[in-house]
C-alpha positions in Angstrom: 14.6 2.0 17.6 12.1 1.3 14.8 12.6 3.4 11.7 10.1 4.3 9.0 11.5 5.2 5.6 9.0 7.2 3.5 7.2 8.3 6.7 5.2 11.2 5.1 3.0 8.9 3.1 -0.4 7.6 4.2 1.0 4.2 5.1 4.0 5.6 6.9 2.0 8.0 9.0 -0.5 5.4 10.0 2.4 2.9 10.7 3.9 5.4 13.1 0.6 5.6 15.0 0.3 1.8 15.1 3.8 1.3 16.4 3.4 4.0 19.1 0.1 2.6 20.2 1.1 -1.0 20.5 4.9 -1.6 20.4 7.3 1.3 21.1 7.7 5.1 21.5 11.2 4.9 20.2 10.3 5.8 16.6 12.4 7.5 13.9 10.6 9.1 10.9 12.7 9.4 7.7 11.9 11.4 4.6 13.3 14.3 2.7 11.2 16.6 4.9 9.7 14.4 7.6 6.5 15.4 9.5 5.9 14.7 13.2 3.2 12.2 14.1 3.8 11.9 17.9 5.7 14.4 19.9 8.4 11.9 20.8 9.2 11.0 17.2 12.8 11.5 16.1 12.8 13.2 12.7 15.6 12.6 10.2 15.8 14.3 6.8 17.6 12.1 4.3 18.0 11.6 0.5 17.8 7.8 0.2 19.5 8.0 -3.2 22.7 8.8 -1.2 24.0 5.7 0.6 25.8 7.6 3.3 22.6 9.5 4.2 20.6 6.2 4.1 23.1 4.6 6.4 23.0 7.5 8.8 19.2 7.5 8.8 19.1 3.8 9.6 21.9 3.7 12.1 20.9 2.4 15.5 17.7 0.8 14.2 16.4 -2.6 15.2 13.6 -2.7 12.6 13.5 -0.7 9.4 10.1 -0.3 7.5 10.3 0.5 3.8 7.2 2.4 2.9 8.8 4.7 0.3 6.5 6.1 -2.4 7.6 8.0 -5.5 5.7 9.8 -8.3 5.4 7.5 -11.3 7.8 9.7 -13.3 10.6 8.8 -10.9 10.1 5.1 -10.6 12.4 4.1 -13.5 15.4 6.1 -12.2 15.1 6.2 -8.5 13.2 3.3 -6.9 15.7 0.5 -7.4 18.8 2.6 -6.4 16.9 3.6 -3.2 16.0 0.1 -2.4 19.6 -1.1 -3.1 20.9 1.5 -0.6 18.3 0.5 2.0 19.1 -3.2 1.8 22.9 -2.5 2.0 22.5 -0.1 4.9 20.1 -2.4 6.8 22.6 -5.2 6.5 25.4 -2.9 7.6 23.7 -1.9 10.9 22.3 -5.4 11.6 18.7 -4.3 11.5 15.6 -6.2 10.2 13.8 -5.0 7.1 10.0 -4.9 6.7 9.4 -4.3 3.0 6.0 -3.0 2.0 5.0 -4.4 -1.4 2.1 -4.2 -3.8 0.5 -6.5 -6.3 1.6 -4.8 -9.6 3.7 -7.8 -10.6 0.9 -10.4 -10.3 -1.0 -11.6 -13.4 -3.6 -9.1 -14.7 -6.3 -11.7 -14.9 -8.8 -13.4 -12.6 -6.1 -15.6 -10.8 -6.8 -15.6 -7.1 -3.7 -13.9 -5.6 -1.9 -15.8 -2.8 1.7 -15.4 -1.5 2.9 -18.0 -4.0 1.3 -16.5 -7.0 3.9 -16.3 -9.8 5.5 -12.9 -10.5 4.5 -12.2 -14.1 4.9 -8.4 -14.7 3.3 -6.8 -17.7 4.3 -3.2 -18.3 7.2 -1.0 -17.1 5.9 -0.1 -13.6 5.0 -3.7 -12.9 8.4 -4.8 -14.0 10.1 -2.3 -11.7 8.1 -3.5 -8.7 8.8 -7.1 -9.7 12.6 -6.4 -9.8 12.4 -4.7 -6.4 10.6 -7.7 -4.9 13.3 -10.0 -6.4 16.0 -7.8 -4.9 14.6 -8.3 -1.4 13.9 -12.0 -2.0 17.5 -12.5 -3.2 18.9 -10.8 0.0 16.6 -12.9 2.2 17.4 -16.2 0.5 21.2 -15.5 0.6 20.9 -15.1 4.4 22.6 -11.7 4.1 19.4 -9.9 5.3 16.8 -10.7 8.0 13.5 -9.4 6.7 10.0 -9.9 5.7 7.8 -8.9 2.7 4.3 -7.6 3.4 2.0 -7.1 0.4 -1.2 -5.2 0.0 -3.7 -4.8 -2.8 -5.3 -1.5 -3.8 -5.9 1.0 -0.9 -9.0 2.7 0.2 -9.0 4.8 3.3 -9.4 8.0 5.2 -7.7 11.3 4.9 -5.6 11.8 1.8 -5.5 8.2 0.7 -4.2 8.1 -2.9 -5.8 5.2 -4.9 -8.0 4.7 -7.9 -10.9 3.9 -5.8 -10.6 6.9 -3.5 -9.7 9.5 -6.1 -12.1 8.4 -8.8 -15.1 7.0 -6.8 -15.2 7.7 -3.1 -13.8 11.2 -2.9 -16.2 12.6 -5.6 -19.2 10.8 -3.9 -18.1 12.3 -0.6 -18.1 15.7 -2.2 -21.5 15.3 -3.6 -20.3 14.8 -7.2 -20.5 11.9 -9.7 -18.1 9.0 -9.0 -16.3 7.2 -11.8 -16.1 3.4 -12.0 -13.2 2.1 -14.1 -14.1 -0.6 -16.7 -16.7 -2.6 -14.8 -19.3 -2.3 -12.0 -19.7 -6.0 -11.5 -16.2 -7.5 -11.3 -14.9 -8.2 -7.8 -12.3 -6.0 -6.1 -10.3 -6.7 -3.0 -9.4 -3.4 -1.2 -7.3 -2.9 1.9 -8.2 -0.3 4.5 -5.0 1.7 4.9 -5.0 1.7 8.8 -5.4 -2.1 8.7 -2.4 -2.4 6.4 -0.3 -0.3 8.7 -1.5 -2.1 11.9 -0.8 -5.5 10.3 2.6 -4.4 9.1 3.5 -3.3 12.7 2.3 -6.6 14.0 4.4 -8.6 11.6 7.4 -6.4 12.1 7.2 -7.1 15.9 6.6 -10.9 15.5 10.0 -12.6 15.1 8.5 -15.8 13.8 7.0 -14.0 10.8 10.4 -13.1 9.3 11.8 -14.8 6.2 8.4 -15.0 4.6 6.0 -13.1 2.4 2.6 -12.1 3.9 -0.6 -10.9 2.3 -1.9 -8.2 4.6 -5.5 -8.6 5.9 -8.5 -7.5 3.9 -12.3 -7.7 4.1 -14.1 -9.9 1.6 -14.0 -8.8 -2.0 -16.9 -6.7 -3.4 -17.9 -5.2 -6.7 -18.0 -1.5 -7.3 -21.8 -1.8 -7.6 -21.9 -3.2 -4.1 -19.6 -0.5 -2.8 -21.9 2.1 -4.3 -25.0 0.5 -2.7 -23.3 0.5 0.7 -22.3 4.2 0.2 -25.9 5.0 -0.5 -27.1 3.2 2.6 -24.6 5.2 4.7 -25.3 8.5 3.1 -29.0 7.9 3.0 -29.4 9.2 -0.6 -28.7 8.0 -4.1 -25.3 8.7 -5.6 -24.4 9.3 -9.3 -21.7 7.2 -11.0 -20.5 6.6 -14.5 -18.7 3.5 -15.7 -15.9 4.4 -18.1 -14.9 1.7 -20.6 -11.3 0.8 -21.5 -11.3 2.6 -24.9 -12.1 6.0 -23.2 -9.0 5.6 -20.9 -6.9 4.7 -23.9 -7.9 7.8 -25.7 -7.4 9.9 -22.6 -3.9 8.5 -22.1 -2.9 10.2 -25.3 -3.6 13.6 -23.8 -3.4 13.2 -20.0 -0.1 11.9 -18.4 -2.0 10.9 -15.2 -4.3 8.6 -17.1 -1.3 7.3 -19.1 0.5 6.4 -15.8 -2.5 4.5 -14.5 -3.3 2.7 -17.8 -1.0 -0.2 -17.0 -3.2 -1.2 -14.1 -6.5 -0.9 -15.8 -6.7 -4.3 -17.5 -7.0 -5.8 -14.0 -10.4 -4.0 -13.5 -11.8 -6.1 -16.4 -11.5 -9.3 -14.3 -12.4 -10.3 -10.7 -9.4 -9.2 -8.6 -9.3 -11.4 -5.5 -6.5 -11.0 -3.0 -6.3 -13.9 -0.5 -5.1 -13.1 3.1 -6.0 -16.4 4.7 -2.4 -17.0 5.8 -2.4 -13.8 7.9 -5.8 -14.4 9.3 -4.9 -17.9 10.3 -1.7 -16.8 12.0 -3.2 -13.8 13.7 -6.9 -14.7 14.4 -7.4 -11.9 16.9 -6.6 -9.1 14.4 -9.8 -7.1 13.8 -10.3 -6.4 10.1 -12.2 -3.2 9.3 -15.4 -4.1 7.4 -16.1 -2.2 4.2 -19.2 -0.7 5.9 -17.1 0.6 8.7 -14.4 2.0 6.4 -16.9 3.7 4.1 -18.7 5.2 7.2 -15.4 6.6 8.4 -14.6 8.1 5.0 -18.0 9.8 4.6 -18.0 10.9 8.3 -15.0 13.2 7.5 -17.3 15.6 5.7 -20.9 14.4 6.4 -22.8 14.0 9.6 -24.1 10.4 9.5 
């Protein structure tokens, strides 16, 4: 049994597809109100803030995937208690844990990000994610937990992918509207195609030798937003409108808009080249096919345009 916690999110849904296609049909989806992906999926409704429900949801699992997402407003009160319950329950049933992580805790400068990049959180959300990572690392290093950390940079992807790049730039362009570029058109961004992130997580989860380590999930080469816009125009075969919004506008907006306030902690990183290195994964798994940005953008725009 392979169990996905937080199965309703974009990563969880695509992970279920990847596991079913390549590794097992014995899949359990866990959420407060889980949604079916394949007809054979076992659905378990659970509140992961309750240890007994967490233990019951994980019971009988060989591998547990932590892909839980929460609204920013709940991070401070719920994320760490949920992870504590998951680690404890995973240990109790003797399962392996695949922990899906992000890059919030990395320095918000032009440091090239590798698996050994120091954890230097700045801001409350970055600090929470750093503390969660350290919880998993402590359990792994103590030998009490068999697990692996897989880490991804900012998403872009199909469907209802929630990311700054999708919601501010690609979704408006897809709808024929003006896209918004945060801070800079020319700094480099490393984005991960969400189906690639899930396929790679499934691969690592089913590779015993990968455990006990941290892995950067595979990405295409970094591009600037200007280059992404140019590629979008080539695919759509027409010019698109964009506006680049400077930092001071976001700061003013954060006084009035809670959504902007929540994302403001991440914005300093858009001032610098943000390069996420996944060479370790690509060396270990050379046959893994990474979706190019051209292929990803074409799929996004194909959802509403005939190309």
